[in-house]
VMD Tcl script that draws the C-alpha trace (Angstrom):
set ca {
  {-109.18 -53.78 -106.07}
  {-111.61 -52.52 -108.77}
  {-111.87 -51.17 -112.24}
  {-111.08 -47.43 -111.94}
  {-112.92 -45.96 -115.21}
  {-114.60 -46.86 -118.33}
  {-117.51 -49.18 -119.10}
  {-116.60 -51.46 -116.09}
  {-115.92 -48.60 -113.64}
  {-116.34 -49.58 -109.94}
  {-116.53 -53.32 -110.63}
  {-114.61 -55.45 -108.07}
  {-111.67 -57.62 -109.21}
  {-110.38 -60.64 -107.46}
  {-106.83 -60.66 -106.36}
  {-104.40 -63.59 -106.69}
  {-104.44 -65.67 -103.51}
  {-101.18 -65.76 -101.57}
  {-98.19 -63.30 -101.50}
  {-96.56 -64.39 -104.84}
  {-98.15 -61.22 -106.70}
  {-98.38 -57.73 -105.74}
  {-101.40 -55.94 -107.16}
  {-101.17 -52.48 -108.66}
  {-103.13 -50.08 -106.40}
  {-106.22 -48.34 -107.89}
  {-104.46 -45.05 -107.22}
  {-101.44 -46.03 -109.40}
  {-103.74 -47.34 -112.13}
  {-105.67 -44.19 -112.22}
  {-102.61 -41.88 -112.39}
  {-100.86 -43.95 -115.24}
  {-103.95 -44.39 -117.39}
  {-104.48 -40.63 -117.41}
  {-101.13 -40.47 -119.17}
  {-101.56 -43.38 -121.63}
  {-105.13 -42.59 -122.46}
  {-107.09 -41.92 -120.47}
  {-109.42 -43.69 -122.86}
  {-108.63 -45.70 -125.99}
  {-110.32 -45.91 -129.40}
  {-109.57 -49.58 -130.16}
  {-106.21 -51.26 -130.21}
  {-104.90 -54.34 -128.44}
  {-103.07 -54.76 -125.18}
  {-100.49 -57.46 -123.99}
  {-100.49 -57.83 -120.35}
  {-97.32 -59.75 -119.38}
  {-96.73 -60.88 -115.72}
  {-100.50 -60.31 -115.47}
  {-101.25 -61.35 -111.99}
  {-104.96 -60.74 -111.48}
  {-105.22 -59.14 -114.96}
  {-106.24 -55.77 -113.42}
  {-104.13 -53.62 -115.70}
  {-105.20 -55.35 -118.85}
  {-108.86 -55.25 -117.74}
  {-108.62 -51.60 -116.99}
  {-107.25 -51.12 -120.57}
  {-110.25 -53.02 -122.06}
  {-112.67 -51.13 -119.78}
  {-111.09 -47.70 -121.18}
  {-111.61 -48.84 -124.86}
  {-109.04 -51.32 -125.99}
  {-110.68 -53.92 -128.19}
  {-108.61 -57.02 -127.24}
  {-106.14 -58.10 -124.68}
  {-103.67 -61.12 -124.29}
  {-102.94 -62.09 -120.59}
  {-99.77 -63.84 -119.80}
  {-98.57 -65.34 -116.42}
  {-96.70 -68.33 -115.37}
  {-98.55 -69.03 -112.10}
  {-101.47 -71.17 -112.24}
  {-103.11 -69.15 -109.36}
  {-102.82 -66.10 -111.38}
  {-104.21 -67.77 -114.57}
  {-107.14 -69.03 -112.58}
  {-107.83 -65.49 -111.04}
  {-107.55 -63.74 -114.51}
  {-110.18 -66.31 -115.88}
  {-112.46 -65.54 -112.95}
  {-112.18 -61.68 -113.51}
  {-112.69 -62.00 -117.15}
  {-115.71 -64.36 -116.77}
  {-117.22 -62.15 -114.10}
  {-117.00 -58.93 -116.43}
  {-118.20 -60.72 -119.45}
  {-114.88 -60.22 -121.37}
  {-114.23 -63.75 -122.61}
  {-114.84 -62.89 -126.33}
  {-112.15 -60.08 -126.18}
  {-109.14 -61.96 -124.42}
  {-106.65 -64.71 -124.88}
  {-105.07 -66.16 -121.57}
  {-101.86 -68.12 -121.57}
  {-99.87 -69.72 -118.79}
  {-96.28 -69.36 -119.94}
  {-93.16 -67.44 -119.52}
  {-93.01 -63.90 -120.78}
  {-90.20 -64.41 -123.24}
  {-91.96 -67.39 -124.75}
  {-95.10 -65.28 -125.08}
  {-93.36 -62.41 -127.00}
  {-91.86 -64.90 -129.41}
  {-95.28 -66.64 -129.89}
  {-96.88 -63.30 -130.49}
  {-94.24 -62.26 -133.09}
  {-94.83 -65.68 -135.04}
  {-98.47 -64.57 -135.21}
  {-97.40 -61.08 -136.58}
  {-99.35 -59.37 -133.55}
  {-98.81 -55.86 -132.75}
  {-99.98 -54.04 -129.73}
  {-100.91 -50.44 -128.75}
  {-100.16 -51.16 -125.07}
  {-97.70 -53.55 -123.53}
  {-97.94 -53.86 -119.75}
  {-94.80 -55.07 -117.82}
  {-95.32 -55.74 -113.96}
  {-92.93 -58.59 -113.22}
  {-91.68 -59.51 -109.64}
  {-89.39 -56.72 -108.60}
  {-85.69 -57.18 -109.51}
  {-86.49 -60.13 -111.71}
  {-86.27 -58.57 -115.18}
  {-83.77 -56.71 -117.15}
  {-86.21 -54.05 -118.68}
  {-83.90 -52.64 -121.21}
  {-82.95 -55.97 -122.56}
  {-86.63 -57.21 -122.63}
  {-87.88 -54.05 -124.23}
  {-85.23 -54.13 -126.92}
  {-86.39 -57.62 -127.61}
  {-89.95 -56.46 -127.93}
  {-88.86 -53.76 -130.39}
  {-86.73 -56.28 -132.34}
  {-89.78 -58.53 -132.71}
  {-91.87 -55.31 -133.88}
  {-94.60 -56.09 -131.26}
  {-95.25 -52.35 -130.51}
  {-97.32 -50.22 -132.87}
  {-96.38 -46.72 -133.85}
  {-97.41 -44.34 -130.91}
  {-97.87 -47.51 -128.74}
  {-96.88 -47.39 -125.09}
  {-94.85 -49.76 -122.80}
  {-95.82 -49.59 -119.09}
  {-93.13 -50.69 -116.59}
  {-93.71 -51.15 -112.92}
  {-90.72 -51.64 -110.81}
  {-89.05 -51.05 -107.44}
  {-88.78 -47.26 -106.81}
  {-85.12 -47.59 -106.15}
  {-84.65 -48.96 -109.74}
  {-83.97 -46.23 -112.41}
  {-84.69 -47.25 -116.02}
  {-83.17 -45.64 -119.08}
  {-84.63 -42.48 -120.35}
  {-84.51 -43.67 -123.98}
  {-84.47 -47.16 -125.40}
  {-84.02 -47.75 -129.20}
  {-86.87 -45.65 -130.60}
  {-88.88 -45.21 -127.44}
  {-88.90 -42.08 -125.31}
  {-89.87 -41.94 -121.51}
  {-93.20 -40.08 -121.26}
  {-93.23 -40.23 -117.41}
  {-91.51 -41.51 -114.45}
  {-93.18 -41.85 -111.01}
  {-92.27 -42.75 -107.53}
  {-95.28 -43.79 -105.37}
  {-94.60 -43.66 -101.81}
  {-90.99 -44.69 -102.06}
  {-91.96 -48.37 -102.86}
  {-93.62 -48.48 -106.48}
  {-91.71 -46.99 -109.46}
  {-93.55 -46.47 -112.86}
  {-91.84 -45.63 -116.04}
  {-93.87 -45.17 -119.27}
  {-92.31 -45.33 -122.79}
  {-93.94 -44.13 -126.06}
  {-92.94 -45.26 -129.41}
  {-92.46 -42.20 -131.55}
  {-91.17 -41.25 -134.96}
  {-88.51 -38.75 -135.21}
  {-89.28 -36.10 -137.75}
  {-87.08 -33.01 -138.75}
  {-84.69 -33.71 -135.84}
  {-87.47 -33.74 -133.15}
  {-89.97 -36.07 -131.73}
  {-93.35 -36.22 -133.46}
  {-95.89 -36.38 -130.50}
}
mol new
graphics top color blue
foreach p $ca { graphics top sphere $p radius 0.5 }
foreach p [lrange $ca 0 end-1] q [lrange $ca 1 end] { graphics top cylinder $p $q radius 0.2 }
display resetview
């Protein structure tokens, strides 16, 4: 597992020990960031269910200014800290061991908003529509921001969710599904892209 592009391109990342997490492959990372970026001019990222932190680290490598990593497993938090330390990113990140719902409420209390929110929970364990609606209700996503959802390929997510439009849906090898949403403003009856 490595950083695919940007300032840390090619740097190796540690995976979380054990089988409790499922790392996003480099091939999937490369494809999805081509849609959402591929590079960013600043902004902040919220990596929920972060695992090793590889998605949030990829966003930082590609130009995001800051990232918040959240996972409830201690092994994942330890791995994120090691990866962040190895790449010299400590000044640009916050790392929390907590539940994703608690994390979004805490972010809302701080009036934080994100350009990119990454959702890669254990498959079958999250109601994406309900969770994303809560993210929008808490006003955590900036205008033109993205929400990345990784899920089992058999799971189909809604095409639109309250102010978000589906930019892309992928099925990688029949096992990994990816759905990318973008927050858009409706202007004159159409979507302003």
